[in-house]
N, C-alpha and C positions, 0 to 999 in steps of 0.2 A: 370698289372701282378705284383705279389710279389714273391720273391725268398727266399727259406728257406732250411733247412737241417733236416735230421732225427736225433732223439736222437741216440747217438752212444753207442755201447756195450763197447767200450774202456773207456768211461767216467763212473764216479760213482755217479753222481748227475746231476740234471737239471741245476744247476748254471754253471758247467763246459761246458755244451752244449751252454748255453746262452753267456758265455764269448767268446767262440770260434766263435759263430755266429756273435757277435759284431765285433770281429777282422777281419771277412771276409766281413763285411758290409751287412749281410743278414737281412731279414725282420722278419723271424719267425723260430720257431723250431716245428717240428712235434713230439710231445710226443708219446710214444708207450706203450700200456698196456702190451706188451710182455716183457718189462723191469721192474723189481721190483722197481727200484729206481724211475721210473716215477709213478707207482701206489702209492707208499708211499708218494711222493711229492704231488700228486693230493689229496689224502685222508687227508693229514695234512693241505693242503692249502699253503704250503711253496713255491710251484711252481710259485705263483704270484710274490712274492718278488724276487725269483731267476731269473725269466725271465725279470723282469724290464719292459722296454718299448716295448720289443719284443712281437709280436703276437704269437699265438699258434694254431696249429691244433692237432687233436688226431687220432692216428692209433689204431683202435680197435683190439681185439685179432685176430691174424692171422687165427686161426682155426674156428672162428665163422661162422656158416652156417645158414643163415636165411631161407633156403629152406628145412631144415631137419624137424624132427617130432616135433609137437607143444610143448611138454613138455621140449624139449631141447631149442627151440627158446625162450620159456618163460624165461628160466634162463638167456639167453643172453640179453633179453630185460630188465630184472631187473638190470643186470650189466651196461647196456648202460645208463639207467636212473640214476643210482648211479654216474657214472663217468661224465656224462653230468652235473649233479647237482654240482659236485665239480668244474667243469670248467666254469660254466656259467659266462658270462661277459668277459671271457678271451679267451676261445677256440672258433674259428670261424666255424670250420666244423669238421666232424667226418668221417673217412674213414673205410669202411668195404669191405671185399673181396667177390667177386663172386666165389663160390666154384664149383668144378666139381662133388663133391659128391662121394659116394661109387663106387668102381670099382671091377668088377669080371673079372679075367683073365682066359680065356678058350683057351687052346692050344696056349698059348703065345700071344693071342689077347685080348686087353682091351675091356670090355663091361661096359657101364655106366648105373648104376641102374636108375639114374634120366632120362635118355633118354627113357628107357623102360616104365617108368611110368610118362611120361612127363606132361600130363595134371594135374595129382595130384600134382606133384612137382611144376609146375609153379604156381598153385593156392596157395600152401603153401608159396612159395617164395614171391609172390606179397603181400600176407597178412602180412608175417613177416617183409618185408622191409617197407611196408606202416606204420606198427606200429612203426618201428624204426625211420622212417622219422618224424612221429608225435612227438615222444619223443624228437628228436633233435630240432625240431621246437619249442617245448614248452620251451626249454632252449636257444632259439635264436641262433641255430646253423644249418648249412646245413648238410645233409647226402650225402656222395658221395660213389658210388659203383665202386670198382676197379677191373679191369681184372687181373686174376692171370696167372701164367706161364704155366698152364697145361689145359687150356680150350679146350674142344673137339669141333668138328665142329657144334654140335647141339646148342652151345652157341649163335649162331646168332639168333635162335628162341627165346632165353631168352632175348637178347638185344632188339628184336622187341617189346616184351611185356613191358620191362622197359622203353623204349623210348616213347611208346604210353602212359604210365602212368606218363610221365613227371618227371622221376627221374633225379637227377644230377649224373654226372659220374667223376671218376678219370681215366685218361688215363696213364697207366704204359707202356712206349714205349719199354722197355727192355723185359717185359713179353710178349708183343705182338709180338716181334721179334721171341721169342721162340715158339709162336703159329702161325707162318707163316703169320703174318700180318692180322690175322682174324679181329681185331677191326678196323684197318686202312681201310680195304676194306669195312667194314660195315658202318663206319661213313661217308665214301665218298658218300654214297647214302641215308643216313638217317639223320634226324635232332636229334643231341645229344647235350646236354648242359654240357660241360666239365667245372667243377669248380676247378679241380685240375689236375696237371700233375706230374708224377714221371719220371724225366729225368735222365737217365744214359745210358752208352754205352753198346753195346752187339755185339756178333759176332758168326757166324757159326751156328746159331739157337741152340746153346748149352750153351753159357755163357752170363750173364747179370750182372747188378750192377757194371759194369766196369767204371773207370774214363773216363770222356769225352775225346775223341781222341784216346782211346785204343781199340776201336771197329770199326764197319763199318756202324753205323747208320748215317743218314742225320739229325743231330741235328737241323740244321737251320729250316727245314720244321716244326718240332715239336715246336720249339720256336715260330715260326710265328703263329701256331695254338693256342698256349698258350696265346700269346699277343692278338689275335683276340677274345679269350674267357675271357680276363681279369682275368686269373686264378691264383691260388696259385701254384707255381712250387716248388716241393721238388727235390733238386739235390740228388737223392737217392743212393748215394754211401755209403759204410759202414765203412769207416775209415777216420780219419782227413786228412791224406796225400792225399787221393783221392779227398777229398773235396777241398783242396787247389788247386789241379790241375784243377778240374771241374769248380770252380768259375772263375778261370783265363781264361778258355776256353769258358765258356758260355757267 
């Protein structure tokens, strides 16, 4: 198991994250394409010097949906190939979100477009993620698929297909708390290969990304699962003070 931190909004460059990670004794920084300073550092190549001996993982664009329509997926695949190329030899794996897709609210009730057209959606998703996996592998990186905080019940059908296709996964424990432990229940009866964990506290099925000890999650059981999977663990809190608390608790 290796323990790292996410690139923080409060910092202005990769070096600040690296210096902070060093001060906490962490192993890696998860760079994020949602932050412009990470994109610029990757494109220029300066992130290698800034990180020094630290390893890196990469969080792809939050909104990227590999189950949407092919012309949109093609654009994301081009971006994925570009940034994997920048990071080859330094970035170990790339994290993408599993998205719930478009929602139509009727009389106050959410209806999921992907559920209504599930077979077509599942086919698009498997094709899109398979191409993404191939791109990552060509740059000597793993692709990991992360659960988001708004997954509907039909997501278990998606995970069945992804597990059968031998995808690697990222388990975000706070997101799962907001989804009533959907992934915890699924993984307890299915074979899933977790290469990454996002560890943060959560409470009341409403709040997550809390510092460890500020919520109600049993962090020890997830730490054990991460150790068993020899995974990369991102202590995914969003500010330096919460990281100090979480590193001390973890």
